[in-house]
C-alpha positions in Angstrom: 0.0 0.0 0.0 1.4 3.4 -1.0 2.2 5.9 1.7 -0.1 8.8 2.5 1.3 11.8 0.7 1.4 15.2 2.5 2.6 18.1 0.4 3.6 21.5 1.9 3.7 24.2 -0.8 6.2 27.0 -0.2 6.7 30.3 -1.9 8.9 33.4 -1.4 7.9 35.3 1.7 6.4 32.4 3.6 6.3 32.6 7.4 8.5 29.7 8.4 6.7 28.7 11.6 3.5 28.4 9.6 5.0 25.2 8.1 7.8 24.2 10.4 5.4 23.9 13.3 3.0 21.6 11.5 5.8 19.8 9.9 7.3 18.8 13.3 4.0 17.0 14.1 3.0 15.7 10.7 6.3 13.9 10.0 5.2 11.6 12.8 2.1 10.5 10.8 2.3 6.7 10.4 2.8 5.4 6.9 3.0 9.0 5.5 5.6 10.9 3.5 5.8 14.7 3.9 7.2 16.6 0.9 8.1 20.2 1.2 8.1 21.8 -2.3 8.5 25.0 -4.2 8.2 26.0 -7.8 11.3 24.6 -9.6 12.5 23.3 -6.2 14.0 26.7 -5.6 15.4 27.7 -2.3 13.0 29.7 -0.2 14.2 32.5 2.2 11.9 33.0 5.1 12.7 35.7 7.6 16.4 35.1 7.7 16.3 31.3 7.2 16.9 29.6 3.9 15.2 26.3 3.1 16.9 24.2 0.4 16.7 20.7 -1.0 13.0 21.3 -1.8 11.0 19.2 -4.2 9.8 20.8 -7.4 6.1 21.5 -6.9 5.3 20.9 -10.6 6.9 17.4 -10.4 4.7 16.3 -7.5 2.2 14.0 -9.2 -0.5 14.1 -6.5 -1.1 14.3 -2.8 -3.6 13.2 -0.2 -3.1 16.3 1.9 -2.2 19.7 0.5 -1.0 22.2 3.1 -0.5 25.9 2.3 1.2 28.0 4.9 0.8 31.8 5.1 3.1 34.8 5.2 3.4 38.3 3.8 4.5 36.6 0.5 1.0 35.3 0.1 0.0 38.6 -1.4 2.3 37.9 -4.4 1.6 34.2 -4.4 -2.1 34.6 -5.1 -1.2 36.6 -8.2 1.6 34.2 -9.4 -0.3 32.1 -12.0 2.5 29.5 -12.2 2.3 28.9 -8.5 -1.5 29.0 -8.4 -1.8 26.5 -11.3 0.0 24.0 -9.2 -2.1 24.7 -6.1 -5.3 24.1 -8.2 -3.8 21.0 -9.8 -2.8 19.3 -6.6 -5.8 20.6 -4.6 -8.2 19.4 -7.2 -7.7 15.7 -6.3 -6.4 16.0 -2.7 -8.4 14.3 0.1 -7.8 17.2 2.4 -7.2 20.9 1.6 -5.5 22.6 4.5 -3.8 25.9 5.4 -2.3 27.9 8.2 -2.6 31.7 8.6 -3.0 33.5 5.3 -2.5 30.3 3.4 -6.3 30.2 3.4 -6.2 33.2 1.1 -4.3 31.1 -1.4 -6.8 28.3 -1.1 -9.5 30.9 -1.7 -7.7 32.3 -4.7 -7.5 28.8 -6.1 -11.3 28.6 -5.9 -11.6 26.0 -3.1 -13.4 28.0 -0.5 -16.6 29.2 -2.1 -19.3 28.7 0.4 -16.9 27.0 2.9 -15.9 28.1 6.4 -12.3 29.0 6.8 -10.0 30.5 9.3 -7.1 32.9 8.8 -4.9 35.3 10.8 -7.2 37.6 12.7 -5.8 40.7 10.8 -6.7 39.3 7.4 -9.8 37.3 7.9 -12.0 39.8 6.0 -9.9 39.2 2.9 -11.5 35.7 2.6 -14.8 37.3 1.7 -14.0 38.2 -1.9 -13.3 34.5 -2.5 -16.8 33.6 -1.3 -15.6 32.0 1.9 -17.5 32.0 5.2 -15.1 33.7 7.6 -14.4 31.8 10.8 -12.8 33.2 14.0 -11.9 29.8 15.2 -8.3 28.9 15.9 -8.8 25.7 13.8 -11.8 25.4 11.5 -13.1 22.4 9.7 -15.6 22.3 6.9 -15.7 18.9 5.3 -12.3 18.1 3.8 -11.1 21.6 4.4 -9.1 22.2 7.6 -7.7 25.7 8.2 -5.7 27.2 11.0 -5.5 30.8 12.3 -2.3 32.8 12.5 1.2 31.2 12.8 1.2 29.4 16.1 -2.3 28.1 15.5 -0.5 25.9 13.0 0.4 23.5 15.8 -3.2 23.2 17.0 -4.1 22.7 13.3 -1.5 19.9 12.9 -2.9 18.0 15.9 -6.4 18.2 14.5 -5.2 17.0 11.2 -3.0 14.3 12.8 -6.1 13.0 14.8 -8.0 12.8 11.5 -5.2 10.9 9.8 -4.1 8.6 12.6 -6.6 8.8 15.4 -7.1 10.9 18.4 -5.1 8.7 20.8 -2.1 8.8 18.5 -2.3 12.6 18.1 -2.4 12.9 21.9 0.7 10.7 22.1 2.6 13.0 19.7 1.4 16.0 21.6 2.9 14.5 24.8 6.1 13.4 23.1 6.7 17.0 21.8 5.5 18.4 25.2 3.0 20.8 23.6 1.4 22.3 26.7 1.2 26.0 26.0 1.3 28.4 28.9 2.1 31.8 27.4 3.6 34.4 29.8 1.1 37.0 28.5 -2.6 36.8 27.6 -2.2 38.8 24.4 -2.4 36.3 21.6 -5.9 37.3 20.3 -7.3 40.8 19.6 -9.9 40.3 22.3 -7.3 39.5 24.9 -4.7 42.1 24.1 -4.5 45.5 25.9 -5.9 48.3 23.7 -2.5 50.0 23.3 -0.9 46.7 22.2 -3.7 46.0 19.8 -3.4 49.5 18.3 0.3 49.1 17.9 0.0 45.8 16.0 -2.9 47.1 13.9 -0.7 50.0 12.8 2.0 47.6 11.6 -0.5 45.5 9.7 -2.0 48.6 8.2 1.1 49.1 6.2 0.3 46.0 4.1 -3.4 46.5 4.0 -3.8 48.3 0.7 -1.6 45.9 -1.2 -3.2 42.8 0.2 -6.8 44.1 -0.4 -5.8 44.9 -4.0 -4.3 41.5 -4.6 -7.3 39.7 -3.1 -9.7 41.6 -5.3 -7.5 40.9 -8.4 -7.3 37.2 -7.5 -11.0 37.0 -6.8 -11.8 38.6 -10.2 -9.9 35.8 -11.9 -12.4 33.3 -10.5 -15.3 35.0 -12.1 -16.5 33.4 -15.4 -15.5 35.4 -18.5 
């Protein structure tokens, strides 16, 4: 019997924890092979780290699970037709379509989220709307075969949900224990509703610098989904 194929699709400007967090858990999936790929197998630089030895995304024949991480590079990725063609191709036959953070915008731009619930980083959830998605504020959202995680660190929670789906809840719990995932953050500031007003305002100001470009890219990508 062939191994379960899990493909993580990278692009320039990806946030490395969006995929390295889930990768740490998913490589422990029994009878599974995790492939990290980019267009042409090119090296990917992510916030000072360079990931090399990647598979060529176009050479991956198929997958059971397609995982798309997020990052500020998602803005360019949704307008990169060569990259999006591979996402549509692999996602079209995958058993599970998954994402972390703004990776859900890429799934949306590929046309997979119309009428489906999806999570995203809290600052960019509204950009799912042009793709016809139903915006979820959940840390991990599941709608049928679509499993999406919120921003960055939610990728670990997402990975455990996916691992439970693939290998059973008891096995997922054993991996959680083995990796000692028992979060106890020093500050209760990980969600907008938890953060102090001045902290929220500061982060929103930083995010605002990318707002216009991301909105424009989302609208342009959504327009491509409309029939001619």
